C-alpha angles and dihedrals in degrees: 000000000000096000090055092054092047091050091053092050093048092051092051123096087220089080092068092044091054091046091058093053091073131222093337092055089043089052089047092048091049090049090048091051091048089048092049091048092049089045090053090051090047091051091048091047090048093050093046092044089053088051091050092050091048091049090049091053092048091047089048090050091051091047090050090052092049092046091052092049090048089053090050090047089059091061113134089221090073090056090060097036089243099153092171092062090041090056089056092051091051092047091055091052093047091054087061094039109037096168088088113092094191143343117225127198116206138176123215093292115019146010117281102178133016113196103194109193095175126045111257094017111168129236096198096120088067089068089070102098092172093064090047091049092046094052092044092052099040098031086217130119118271126208111201130208125248110299125172090344097308140089114229118212113191128188130182123247107215135179122187090352089304123114116231103165144353128228120214126187117192106212131196108250090222085076087073096055110119122189117206121188116208100178142315090264101045095043126212126333114246122218145191128204108201125194124230088261093058094253115133109246098182131358146161121260093262096052114131089233121036124222114296093023127106118254121232111265088235088076093046100051118117094271123164098185140056117281121218114203134156093346093312132110114218125195123228111269112268114209117218128195143254101034100031092245121160126218122207123185122196141171139180110285095217092056094046094048098034097102091050095049091054091052091049091056090054088052091049093052102027129080127264105273093030090055091045091046091047090047091050092046091047090050091049092045092046092049091050092046093049090048091050092050091048089050091051091047093047091046090053091047090050091052091050091047092049090050091049091047091051091052091045091049091053092049092048090049090052092049093046093228117147116220132202136182117202122197102210093199098053100026090231115143123195107211119198121234090247089053089058094042090056090066096039101262132125121236096261096046098077126057123223094254131122089228088068087065096040097053093051098055112101110262091236091054100037099085096050093042093053091045091054091047092051091047092049091051092049091051093041090231120194093198107048113168133172139155126215143150114265127199116247123208090249090061097256125116122240125198111243130195109208119196123179148159126221114229115208129197124238091284093052095253112141111246105160139028116203121185152135139249121218123187105231098168092119091050092048092050089049090048091049091049089048091050091049090048092047091047091050091047091047091049091047093051093044093051096047105116090221125081109261126185141154127213131186119237090273094055096256114144116247101173142347141175134242096271090055090050088057090051095053094032094231140098121259092250089057093046099049111092094025135093136225089266089067093060110031143029120285097254094056092041089051089051092053093044091051091056091046089057091045090057092048091047092047093047091217143057117321118194129200139155123236137171113226138181117226112230096211097064106357097244121148126236134178109225131199099211123201117190120185134171115250125210133196124237090265091056096253116142110254104180145275120308115208129196121184116193122195108240096165094115091044092051091047089049090051091050090047089049090054090051092047090048090054090048090048091052090048091048092048090050091050090046090053091053089046092054089049091051093048092046095060095040097088099052093036092051091048091053092046090049091055092047095047095043096049092043091053093049092049091049089051093053103037125091110257089230093055111121089228092063093090092048091052091050090053090050091051093047092049090050092049091049089050090051090050090050089053091051090052091051090050091049090054090048089050089233104109118118110258138184105208121200135182104263141175104225091208089062092048092051093045089059092047101046097092093047091047092049089054089051091051097051131217098294094061124072115216112207120193119200108179120189120235118246092009114191121243127254133198111232142129108269092220089056090055088052088053092049096051094041094050095044094047093046090048090050092047092053090051092058119083109202120329116014148142135246120193125198118190139166132204144163117252135183123193124195126202094258091057093046092051089061096041116060115220096026122115126201117257145067118308142170113230124217115191126189112185134176138181094226133124096299127208137266125232095264092055092046090057092061108029095106095050114108116254091013110130139155092201123105120264113288097023099086144009095216091240101098100088091032087058091049091049092050094049093049093049092044088057093049094253134122135224132212130192126207116189143145129183112274091001101085134243136269124198114196119191122192118198123183117260118249122203097197121110113282113240122217113266106258116233113209118207123217112266109206101171121050115230121238136209146191102218125121115255127193105212118198119183127150093204104083097205092050091045091054094045094046091048090055091049091051094047091049088053088056100256127136108238130207105189126201128173095199134037092240091055091051091053091051091051091054093046092049095045090076107190096354110130118234111196102189139020111209107187142163114246103221113047140139118271094022141350125260095257094055089046092054091052093053093047092047089060085068097031107036095180095048117138121211137212116188123204132187144160092206122105123270096256092055092049092047090061088063094053095245097123094061114129111274095022112122118232138170122196122226130271100047133164126233090253093052090048093048094054093043092051093052089046091056099039096044094053125095127265118332119270113256110220141159120242119249 
C-alpha cells in the first residue's frame, strides 16, 4: 500500500508547492508523509485486526460446536446402546442450539441413527467417506468444508481408548456470518470464510465469490499484508483450526481512507503550521475514532461471547459434564460449577488451583494420571483421555473420564489445557460386573467336562474350552481365527464341516456320533456331538455352537449289555434243558433201578451155562450206561447229589495222570504244569474225575495224528475293575485249571453251542454230546466259571476257575475195589411208594440176609412200628418224596417210638428237590436211585456199622 501512496504524492503538483515553502514546508511535508505512512500502517493493522477478531469468533463458534458434540458423545446411553435415551439427550441439546438440522450417529462404515430435528433435514454429509475415514484413523474431531449447502462437524465417540461410533452435525453456514462495524462513515466490514478446498463457506453480499464458489487464488496466497484491489482493501488470510479454514475481511477503500484524504487536501492548500496542525489533529482524531470503533467492535464481540458462553453453560449443565481450563504458565485452573458439583462441592468451596485436582486423585492412580497429562502436554495432543478415581466430598471415590485438548501459542508451545470431567462410576461398575460375569461364564465353559467350541458361518473358530484344547493339542489363542483344515487331515475336516452346514441348514440342533483321537495324549473317545446354530439378540446369525460329550463308557456298556444279553439267553437255554433233564430223572431212575435190580437177581440165580446169560449181561450193561447217561444229564443241570471235600487239584491230577495218558494213546503227549503253592478248592472228587476225563477225551478227539495236550494250574485274583472289562469273570480268588490242545480248533458258531447237551461235531457213535455239558454243569454247580479260547486250525484252550477255599485240605481218599457185597441180619423197615421198586428192593435186602418190614405208604409204616410192640427195628430205609408225608417227617415220627433208629434215605429226584426236604444235610445218609445190589450192600453196612444216630431238626 505504501508505494501507491508515494506514487500519488510524486505525481501531485503539491510537491513542488511544498518544496518552495522552504524548511517549514519541507518539515510539514515530511510530517505529512510520516503521518500518511503511519496511517497506512494503522489501516493495515485495523483491517488485519478485524480479520483476526472475525477468525477468533469463527474458531470459537467451531470450538463450541465440537464441545457440544463431545458432550453428547459422552452420553451414558451410548454405553448401553440405548438409542432412544440418546435421542432425548440430543433433543435437549438441539433445543438450546437450533442451528443443527440433524445429528447423525455412524459406525465405521455406515449410519446407524439419524436424529432429524427439522423437517427435510439432509443427510448429505454422510456421503463423505474421507471425513469418516479420517476421524476413525486419527480419533480426532473433523471439521468439513461446505458440502450441499451445509458444514459437517464430526467427532469420535470413544470408550477405553477405542472408537465405537462417530457423531456428525450438519450446520447451516449462515451460523458463521460475523458482522463488524468500523464506523458510520466507513460502513460495515465485509468478510469471507473459505474452506480448506478454496470454496467459500460463508461470505458477505459483496464478496468476490459467493457461497459455494471457489475463491481466486490471489486472495489465498501466503500474504502477510493488506491487499488493495478494485477499490477494496483485503486483509491477509487468517487460518483457523480445526478445519484449516481461512478468514478474509475487506472494506471499500474510499470509505476507509476518506478521513485521511480530507486532511491531506487541507495540508495541500493550507499553510505550513496549519497543515501540520490539521495533520496532527486529524491523526489524533483518526486514532480516537479507530479506538472508538475497536471499542465498539470489541464490546459487541464480548456480548456475543457472553451470550454464547451462557448457552454453552446451559448445555453443559444439561449434559452434566464438568469443564476446566488450565493455564499452564500460571498453574491456575478454572473449574466449572458442574465440575465441582460432580464431587459434591459448591462453587465457592474449591479454589482455582491445580493442586485441588491433584490432591483428590486416588493415590494408586495419581502417578499414572500425572504421567499421561505430562506426556499429552509434551506432544500437544488434541485428544487427551484418561480415567482415574476421584475423591468425593462424602469420602467415596468416583470414576472420572477426563478428556482434554492442548492449546498451543503461535510458536507451537502449549499454553493451555481445556477439558471435561465425566462421572463414569456407573459405567465402571457395570463394566466390572460384566467382567465378573464374563469371567464366571468363561470359567464355567472352560471347566465343562464336555468339548465346547464356537465357529463363525465360515467355519473359523471363535472360542473353545479346555477339553477342546486337549483335542486339538493347542491353546485357545492359537485356535481362534483358524479352521479344522489347519489342525487335521482333509477327510476329517470335511466331515466336521459337513455337519456344521447340516446344522445351519436345519436351523436347529444336529446330532451325530464320531470317534476322535485326542492330540494331547493320543487316547480315543467316542463323542456324541450336538451342533446348533447360535443367534445374537438382534436375530443376526452368529455361528455354530458345538458340544461333544464323551459316550465311550456308555457305548462300551451298551456293547457289554449286548454280550450279557446273549449270555443270559444262553444260560436260560441251558437252564431249560437242565430243568428238562431234572424233570425226567425220577421216573427214569425208578425204571432203571427195576431193570438193574431184577437183572442182578436173575444173574445171581441163573446157571452160568444158561444161553440167556449173555442176554442178561447186555441188559445190565445197557441199564448201567443209561444210569451213567442220567448222571451226566444231572451233572449238566447242576442237580446231581455231591459230596464236596477240600482238595488240592495238583494231588487229584497227580493220581489221574497215568489213567489219562492211557486214554490219550501213544501219539499224544500229555504235559502237566502244576503251580507251586496252589490254593485249595471245595469240590466232589468224582466230579473232578469227570472234568479231567471229559476235557482230555474232547482234546484227544480234536487231534488228528500226533499232537500235544497241556494241563496246567495257577492261582488267580480278579478285582472289580478287571471284571468290568471282561465279560463272564467275577471278582475274587480262584484256582485256574487249563486244558489246552493243538488240534483242529473251533469256529465261532461251534463255540456258541459247545456246552449244549447232545450237541456234538463228532461222527455218529463217537460221542453222546454230554461231555462238555457235564463239565459246564459241574463248574457252575461249584460256583465257578469256564472260558474257551479257540480258532480253526490253531487249537483250543479250556480254562476253568473254581473259588478258593481256606479250610484245611483233606488227604485224597483212595477207594479199593469191593468184589463181594457184605451181608447182615438186622431188621430194616423199607418204605417205598412205587410198588415195583418196593418189591425189588425187598428181595435185594432179603438176599443180603436182612429181615425186611415193607410198607408202600408212610401211614402203613407208622402202623407197623406201633404194632411191633417191643420189636427192635435197626434201620429205616425210606424214599424221600412220597404221598402223605416226606421221608424226613416219617423218620421223625418213627424215632419217637424207636429212639436209636438209623435212617437211609433214597430218591430218584434231583439234588435240589431233595435238599428242600433237609436230606442233604451233612451227616445224613443217602443213596441215589438207581442202585445195584452191591452198592446197596456196602451203603447199608456203612450206615449200620457207624456210631449213634445223628440227632437233627427237620427243615
